[in-house]
FIKOLZA-1660 file (N, C-alpha, C; in steps of 0.1 Angstrom, whole numbers, plus 5000, padded with zeros to 4 digits):
% residues 163
   i   px   py   pz ch aa at
   1 5852 4061 4159  A  M  N
   1 5840 4056 4166  A  M CA
   1 5836 4065 4177  A  M  C
   2 5845 4070 4185  A  I  N
   2 5842 4079 4196  A  I CA
   2 5835 4092 4191  A  I  C
   3 5841 4097 4179  A  K  N
   3 5835 4109 4174  A  K CA
   3 5820 4107 4170  A  K  C
   4 5817 4095 4164  A  Q  N
   4 5803 4092 4160  A  Q CA
   4 5794 4091 4172  A  Q  C
   5 5799 4084 4183  A  I  N
   5 5791 4082 4195  A  I CA
   5 5789 4096 4202  A  I  C
   6 5799 4104 4202  A  T  N
   6 5798 4118 4208  A  T CA
   6 5788 4126 4200  A  T  C
   7 5788 4125 4187  A  L  N
   7 5779 4133 4178  A  L CA
   7 5765 4128 4181  A  L  C
   8 5762 4115 4181  A  V  N
   8 5749 4110 4184  A  V CA
   8 5744 4115 4197  A  V  C
   9 5752 4115 4208  A  A  N
   9 5748 4119 4221  A  A CA
   9 5745 4134 4221  A  A  C
  10 5753 4142 4214  A  V  N
  10 5750 4157 4213  A  V CA
  10 5737 4159 4206  A  V  C
  11 5734 4152 4195  A  I  N
  11 5722 4153 4188  A  I CA
  11 5710 4150 4196  A  I  C
  12 5711 4138 4204  A  L  N
  12 5700 4134 4212  A  L CA
  12 5697 4144 4224  A  L  C
  13 5708 4149 4230  A  V  N
  13 5706 4159 4241  A  V CA
  13 5700 4172 4235  A  V  C
  14 5705 4176 4223  A  T  N
  14 5699 4188 4217  A  T CA
  14 5684 4187 4214  A  T  C
  15 5681 4175 4208  A  A  N
  15 5667 4173 4205  A  A CA
  15 5658 4173 4218  A  A  C
  16 5663 4167 4228  A  A  N
  16 5655 4166 4241  A  A CA
  16 5653 4180 4246  A  A  C
  17 5664 4188 4246  A  C  N
  17 5663 4202 4251  A  C CA
  17 5653 4210 4242  A  C  C
  18 5653 4208 4229  A  D  N
  18 5644 4216 4221  A  D CA
  18 5630 4212 4223  A  D  C
  19 5627 4200 4227  A  N  N
  19 5613 4196 4229  A  N CA
  19 5608 4199 4243  A  N  C
  20 5617 4203 4252  A  K  N
  20 5613 4206 4266  A  K CA
  20 5606 4219 4267  A  K  C
  21 5595 4220 4273  A  Q  N
  21 5588 4233 4274  A  Q CA
  21 5590 4238 4288  A  Q  C
  22 5590 4252 4289  A  T  N
  22 5591 4258 4302  A  T CA
  22 5578 4257 4310  A  T  C
  23 5579 4255 4323  A  E  N
  23 5567 4254 4331  A  E CA
  23 5557 4265 4330  A  E  C
  24 5562 4277 4329  A  N  N
  24 5553 4289 4328  A  N CA
  24 5549 4292 4314  A  N  C
  25 5553 4284 4304  A  K  N
  25 5549 4286 4290  A  K CA
  25 5554 4299 4284  A  K  C
  26 5564 4305 4290  A  M  N
  26 5570 4317 4285  A  M CA
  26 5578 4314 4272  A  M  C
  27 5577 4323 4263  A  E  N
  27 5585 4321 4251  A  E CA
  27 5600 4325 4254  A  E  C
  28 5609 4316 4250  A  T  N
  28 5623 4319 4252  A  T CA
  28 5630 4322 4239  A  T  C
  29 5641 4329 4240  A  T  N
  29 5649 4332 4228  A  T CA
  29 5661 4322 4228  A  T  C
  30 5663 4316 4217  A  K  N
  30 5675 4307 4216  A  K CA
  30 5683 4310 4203  A  K  C
  31 5696 4308 4204  A  T  N
  31 5704 4309 4193  A  T CA
  31 5704 4296 4185  A  T  C
  32 5701 4296 4173  A  E  N
  32 5701 4284 4165  A  E CA
  32 5712 4284 4155  A  E  C
  33 5719 4273 4155  A  T  N
  33 5730 4271 4145  A  T CA
  33 5727 4259 4136  A  T  C
  34 5730 4260 4124  A  T  N
  34 5727 4249 4115  A  T CA
  34 5739 4241 4112  A  T  C
  35 5751 4245 4116  A  A  N
  35 5763 4239 4112  A  A CA
  35 5765 4225 4120  A  A  C
  36 5768 4215 4113  A  I  N
  36 5770 4202 4119  A  I CA
  36 5784 4200 4123  A  I  C
  37 5793 4205 4114  A  F  N
  37 5808 4204 4117  A  F CA
  37 5814 4218 4116  A  F  C
  38 5826 4219 4122  A  P  N
  38 5833 4232 4121  A  P CA
  38 5836 4235 4106  A  P  C
  39 5839 4248 4103  A  K  N
  39 5841 4253 4090  A  K CA
  39 5854 4246 4084  A  K  C
  40 5864 4244 4091  A  G  N
  40 5876 4238 4086  A  G CA
  40 5886 4248 4081  A  G  C
  41 5895 4242 4073  A  D  N
  41 5906 4250 4067  A  D CA
  41 5903 4254 4053  A  D  C
  42 5909 4265 4049  A  R  N
  42 5908 4270 4035  A  R CA
  42 5912 4259 4025  A  R  C
  43 5905 4258 4014  A  T  N
  43 5908 4248 4004  A  T CA
  43 5919 4254 3995  A  T  C
  44 5927 4245 3988  A  P  N
  44 5938 4250 3979  A  P CA
  44 5932 4258 3968  A  P  C
  45 5938 4269 3966  A  E  N
  45 5934 4278 3955  A  E CA
  45 5935 4272 3941  A  E  C
  46 5944 4263 3939  A  E  N
  46 5946 4257 3926  A  E CA
  46 5935 4247 3922  A  E  C
  47 5926 4244 3932  A  Y  N
  47 5915 4235 3929  A  Y CA
  47 5901 4242 3931  A  Y  C
  48 5901 4254 3936  A  F  N
  48 5888 4261 3940  A  F CA
  48 5889 4275 3936  A  F  C
  49 5877 4281 3932  A  T  N
  49 5876 4295 3929  A  T CA
  49 5867 4301 3941  A  T  C
  50 5872 4312 3946  A  G  N
  50 5864 4318 3958  A  G CA
  50 5868 4311 3971  A  G  C
  51 5861 4315 3981  A  K  N
  51 5864 4310 3995  A  K CA
  51 5856 4298 3998  A  K  C
  52 5864 4287 4000  A  A  N
  52 5858 4274 4003  A  A CA
  52 5867 4268 4014  A  A  C
  53 5861 4260 4023  A  Y  N
  53 5868 4254 4035  A  Y CA
  53 5865 4240 4036  A  Y  C
  54 5874 4232 4041  A  L  N
  54 5873 4218 4043  A  L CA
  54 5875 4214 4057  A  L  C
  55 5866 4206 4063  A  Y  N
  55 5867 4200 4076  A  Y CA
  55 5868 4185 4073  A  Y  C
  56 5879 4178 4076  A  L  N
  56 5880 4164 4074  A  L CA
  56 5873 4156 4085  A  L  C
  57 5863 4149 4081  A  I  N
  57 5855 4141 4091  A  I CA
  57 5861 4127 4093  A  I  C
  58 5864 4121 4082  A  Q  N
  58 5870 4107 4083  A  Q CA
  58 5881 4105 4073  A  Q  C
  59 5892 4102 4077  A  Q  N
  59 5903 4098 4068  A  Q CA
  59 5902 4084 4063  A  Q  C
  60 5908 4081 4052  A  R  N
  60 5909 4068 4047  A  R CA
  60 5916 4059 4057  A  R  C
  61 5911 4047 4059  A  T  N
  61 5917 4037 4068  A  T CA
  61 5918 4024 4062  A  T  C
  62 5924 4014 4069  A  A  N
  62 5925 4001 4064  A  A CA
  62 5911 3995 4062  A  A  C
  63 5901 3999 4069  A  N  N
  63 5887 3994 4068  A  N CA
  63 5879 4001 4058  A  N  C
  64 5882 4014 4055  A  N  N
  64 5874 4022 4046  A  N CA
  64 5882 4029 4035  A  N  C
  65 5879 4025 4023  A  N  N
  65 5887 4031 4012  A  N CA
  65 5881 4043 4006  A  N  C
  66 5877 4053 4015  A  F  N
  66 5872 4065 4012  A  F CA
  66 5876 4076 4022  A  F  C
  67 5873 4088 4019  A  V  N
  67 5875 4100 4028  A  V CA
  67 5862 4107 4028  A  V  C
  68 5859 4113 4040  A  I  N
  68 5847 4121 4042  A  I CA
  68 5851 4135 4047  A  I  C
  69 5845 4145 4040  A  G  N
  69 5848 4158 4044  A  G CA
  69 5836 4167 4043  A  G  C
  70 5835 4177 4052  A  S  N
  70 5824 4187 4051  A  S CA
  70 5831 4199 4044  A  S  C
  71 5825 4204 4033  A  V  N
  71 5830 4215 4025  A  V CA
  71 5820 4226 4026  A  V  C
  72 5825 4238 4030  A  T  N
  72 5817 4250 4031  A  T CA
  72 5821 4259 4020  A  T  C
  73 5812 4263 4011  A  F  N
  73 5814 4272 4000  A  F CA
  73 5807 4285 4003  A  F  C
  74 5815 4296 4004  A  E  N
  74 5809 4309 4005  A  E CA
  74 5802 4313 3992  A  E  C
  75 5793 4322 3991  A  P  N
  75 5787 4326 3978  A  P CA
  75 5797 4328 3967  A  P  C
  76 5794 4322 3956  A  G  N
  76 5803 4323 3944  A  G CA
  76 5815 4313 3944  A  G  C
  77 5817 4306 3955  A  A  N
  77 5828 4297 3955  A  A CA
  77 5825 4283 3948  A  A  C
  78 5834 4277 3942  A  R  N
  78 5832 4265 3935  A  R CA
  78 5845 4257 3933  A  R  C
  79 5843 4244 3930  A  T  N
  79 5855 4236 3926  A  T CA
  79 5859 4239 3912  A  T  C
  80 5871 4234 3908  A  N  N
  80 5874 4233 3894  A  N CA
  80 5867 4221 3888  A  N  C
  81 5867 4220 3875  A  W  N
  81 5862 4208 3869  A  W CA
  81 5871 4197 3874  A  W  C
  82 5866 4185 3877  A  H  N
  82 5874 4174 3881  A  H CA
  82 5865 4161 3880  A  H  C
  83 5872 4150 3882  A  S  N
  83 5865 4137 3882  A  S CA
  83 5871 4128 3893  A  S  C
  84 5864 4117 3896  A  H  N
  84 5868 4108 3906  A  H CA
  84 5869 4094 3900  A  H  C
  85 5880 4087 3901  A  P  N
  85 5881 4074 3895  A  P CA
  85 5872 4063 3901  A  P  C
  86 5867 4065 3913  A  K  N
  86 5858 4055 3919  A  K CA
  86 5845 4062 3924  A  K  C
  87 5842 4074 3919  A  G  N
  87 5830 4081 3922  A  G CA
  87 5830 4089 3935  A  G  C
  88 5819 4096 3938  A  Q  N
  88 5818 4104 3949  A  Q CA
  88 5803 4106 3952  A  Q  C
  89 5800 4109 3965  A  V  N
  89 5786 4112 3969  A  V CA
  89 5787 4125 3977  A  V  C
  90 5777 4134 3973  A  L  N
  90 5776 4147 3980  A  L CA
  90 5763 4147 3987  A  L  C
  91 5763 4152 4000  A  I  N
  91 5750 4153 4008  A  I CA
  91 5750 4168 4012  A  I  C
  92 5740 4175 4007  A  V  N
  92 5739 4190 4010  A  V CA
  92 5733 4191 4024  A  V  C
  93 5740 4198 4033  A  T  N
  93 5736 4200 4046  A  T CA
  93 5731 4214 4050  A  T  C
  94 5734 4223 4041  A  E  N
  94 5730 4237 4043  A  E CA
  94 5731 4245 4030  A  E  C
  95 5721 4254 4028  A  G  N
  95 5722 4263 4017  A  G CA
  95 5717 4258 4004  A  G  C
  96 5722 4265 3994  A  K  N
  96 5719 4262 3980  A  K CA
  96 5731 4262 3971  A  K  C
  97 5732 4253 3962  A  G  N
  97 5744 4252 3954  A  G CA
  97 5741 4247 3940  A  G  C
  98 5752 4244 3933  A  L  N
  98 5751 4240 3919  A  L CA
  98 5760 4227 3917  A  L  C
  99 5755 4219 3908  A  Y  N
  99 5763 4207 3904  A  Y CA
  99 5761 4206 3889  A  Y  C
 100 5773 4204 3882  A  Q  N
 100 5772 4203 3867  A  Q CA
 100 5781 4193 3862  A  Q  C
 101 5776 4184 3854  A  E  N
 101 5784 4174 3846  A  E CA
 101 5788 4180 3833  A  E  C
 102 5800 4177 3828  A  K  N
 102 5804 4183 3815  A  K CA
 102 5794 4179 3804  A  K  C
 103 5790 4189 3796  A  G  N
 103 5781 4187 3785  A  G CA
 103 5766 4187 3789  A  G  C
 104 5763 4189 3802  A  K  N
 104 5749 4189 3806  A  K CA
 104 5746 4202 3813  A  K  C
 105 5733 4206 3814  A  P  N
 105 5730 4218 3822  A  P CA
 105 5733 4216 3837  A  P  C
 106 5736 4227 3844  A  A  N
 106 5738 4227 3858  A  A CA
 106 5725 4224 3865  A  A  C
 107 5726 4217 3877  A  L  N
 107 5715 4214 3885  A  L CA
 107 5716 4222 3898  A  L  C
 108 5705 4227 3902  A  H  N
 108 5704 4234 3915  A  H CA
 108 5702 4224 3926  A  H  C
 109 5711 4224 3936  A  I  N
 109 5710 4215 3947  A  I CA
 109 5708 4222 3960  A  I  C
 110 5700 4216 3969  A  N  N
 110 5696 4223 3981  A  N CA
 110 5698 4214 3993  A  N  C
 111 5697 4219 4005  A  K  N
 111 5698 4212 4018  A  K CA
 111 5689 4199 4017  A  K  C
 112 5695 4188 4020  A  G  N
 112 5688 4175 4019  A  G CA
 112 5690 4167 4007  A  G  C
 113 5695 4174 3996  A  D  N
 113 5698 4167 3984  A  D CA
 113 5710 4158 3985  A  D  C
 114 5710 4147 3977  A  V  N
 114 5721 4137 3976  A  V CA
 114 5724 4136 3962  A  V  C
 115 5737 4138 3958  A  V  N
 115 5742 4136 3945  A  V CA
 115 5752 4125 3944  A  V  C
 116 5748 4115 3936  A  D  N
 116 5756 4103 3934  A  D CA
 116 5764 4104 3921  A  D  C
 117 5777 4107 3922  A  I  N
 117 5785 4110 3910  A  I CA
 117 5793 4098 3906  A  I  C
 118 5789 4093 3894  A  P  N
 118 5796 4080 3889  A  P CA
 118 5811 4083 3887  A  P  C
 119 5818 4072 3886  A  E  N
 119 5833 4073 3884  A  E CA
 119 5836 4079 3870  A  E  C
 120 5847 4087 3870  A  N  N
 120 5852 4093 3858  A  N CA
 120 5843 4103 3851  A  N  C
 121 5833 4108 3858  A  I  N
 121 5824 4119 3852  A  I CA
 121 5830 4132 3855  A  I  C
 122 5834 4140 3845  A  E  N
 122 5839 4153 3847  A  E CA
 122 5828 4163 3852  A  E  C
 123 5830 4170 3863  A  H  N
 123 5820 4178 3869  A  H CA
 123 5826 4188 3878  A  H  C
 124 5817 4197 3883  A  W  N
 124 5821 4207 3893  A  W CA
 124 5809 4209 3902  A  W  C
 125 5811 4215 3914  A  H  N
 125 5800 4218 3924  A  H CA
 125 5805 4230 3932  A  H  C
 126 5795 4237 3937  A  G  N
 126 5798 4248 3946  A  G CA
 126 5785 4256 3950  A  G  C
 127 5787 4268 3956  A  A  N
 127 5776 4276 3960  A  A CA
 127 5770 4284 3948  A  A  C
 128 5758 4289 3950  A  T  N
 128 5753 4298 3940  A  T CA
 128 5760 4311 3942  A  T  C
 129 5757 4320 3932  A  A  N
 129 5763 4334 3933  A  A CA
 129 5759 4341 3946  A  A  C
 130 5747 4338 3951  A  G  N
 130 5741 4346 3962  A  G CA
 130 5739 4339 3975  A  G  C
 131 5743 4326 3975  A  T  N
 131 5741 4318 3988  A  T CA
 131 5752 4309 3991  A  T  C
 132 5754 4307 4003  A  K  N
 132 5764 4298 4009  A  K CA
 132 5759 4283 4007  A  K  C
 133 5768 4274 4006  A  M  N
 133 5764 4260 4005  A  M CA
 133 5774 4251 4013  A  M  C
 134 5769 4242 4021  A  V  N
 134 5778 4232 4028  A  V CA
 134 5773 4218 4023  A  V  C
 135 5783 4210 4020  A  H  N
 135 5780 4196 4017  A  H CA
 135 5790 4187 4023  A  H  C
 136 5786 4175 4026  A  I  N
 136 5795 4164 4030  A  I CA
 136 5798 4157 4017  A  I  C
 137 5811 4154 4015  A  A  N
 137 5816 4147 4003  A  A CA
 137 5822 4134 4008  A  A  C
 138 5817 4123 4002  A  I  N
 138 5823 4110 4005  A  I CA
 138 5830 4106 3992  A  I  C
 139 5843 4105 3992  A  T  N
 139 5851 4103 3980  A  T CA
 139 5859 4090 3981  A  T  C
 140 5857 4081 3971  A  N  N
 140 5863 4068 3971  A  N CA
 140 5877 4069 3964  A  N  C
 141 5886 4060 3968  A  Y  N
 141 5899 4059 3962  A  Y CA
 141 5900 4048 3952  A  Y  C
 142 5908 4050 3942  A  L  N
 142 5913 4039 3933  A  L CA
 142 5928 4040 3934  A  L  C
 143 5934 4030 3941  A  G  N
 143 5948 4030 3944  A  G CA
 143 5950 4042 3954  A  G  C
 144 5959 4051 3950  A  E  N
 144 5961 4063 3959  A  E CA
 144 5954 4075 3954  A  E  C
 145 5946 4074 3944  A  V  N
 145 5940 4086 3938  A  V CA
 145 5925 4086 3941  A  V  C
 146 5920 4098 3945  A  N  N
 146 5906 4100 3947  A  N CA
 146 5900 4111 3939  A  N  C
 147 5908 4119 3933  A  A  N
 147 5903 4130 3924  A  A CA
 147 5914 4133 3913  A  A  C
 148 5909 4137 3902  A  N  N
 148 5917 4142 3891  A  N CA
 148 5912 4156 3888  A  N  C
 149 5921 4165 3892  A  W  N
 149 5917 4180 3891  A  W CA
 149 5920 4185 3877  A  W  C
 150 5911 4193 3872  A  L  N
 150 5912 4199 3858  A  L CA
 150 5912 4214 3859  A  L  C
 151 5908 4220 3848  A  K  N
 151 5908 4235 3847  A  K CA
 151 5897 4241 3856  A  K  C
 152 5898 4254 3859  A  P  N
 152 5888 4261 3867  A  P CA
 152 5875 4263 3858  A  P  C
 153 5864 4264 3865  A  V  N
 153 5851 4267 3858  A  V CA
 153 5852 4282 3855  A  V  C
 154 5850 4285 3842  A  T  N
 154 5851 4299 3838  A  T CA
 154 5840 4308 3844  A  T  C
 155 5842 4321 3844  A  D  N
 155 5831 4330 3849  A  D CA
 155 5819 4329 3841  A  D  C
 156 5820 4327 3827  A  D  N
 156 5809 4325 3818  A  D CA
 156 5801 4312 3821  A  D  C
 157 5809 4301 3823  A  E  N
 157 5802 4289 3827  A  E CA
 157 5794 4290 3840  A  E  C
 158 5800 4297 3849  A  Y  N
 158 5794 4298 3862  A  Y CA
 158 5782 4307 3861  A  Y  C
 159 5783 4318 3854  A  K  N
 159 5771 4327 3852  A  K CA
 159 5759 4320 3846  A  K  C
 160 5762 4312 3835  A  I  N
 160 5751 4304 3829  A  I CA
 160 5745 4294 3839  A  I  C
 161 5753 4288 3847  A  A  N
 161 5748 4278 3857  A  A CA
 161 5739 4284 3867  A  A  C
 162 5741 4297 3870  A  N  N
 162 5734 4304 3880  A  N CA
 162 5720 4309 3875  A  N  C
 163 5718 4308 3862  A  Q  N
 163 5705 4313 3857  A  Q CA
 163 5693 4304 3860  A  Q  C
% end
């Protein structure tokens, strides 16, 4: 709860500073960052291809039967094929990426897109070959399981998805 309140306060202060104009109307230079959360720790190589990082935002608790993480995919990085027994929601916060369900064409996803993944749907997601992508993943649990990891996405599958 304190994290959320602190985040809201930072967002409000940042917005107020961005809207404030200098008295002499001089143009100022500012460094702009689009990252909402830190990059996090490297993801396990047995579940990801390429460089991907996970920052845990919210762990599962007695009140919430889900986990929330911010995942940063460097260009070319992606998950293995996998499914979720109780579904998952992805919210793209930066860049461009790909989402593909087994047997369907890949979808291009961009900043602001929300992907609602039904339970037990085999899929993968990650960055495009040329761009980084960051998304927030909200993943539900069934018992103690929130993901069933499968085989890696092949280079050929990935190449076709990027077309």
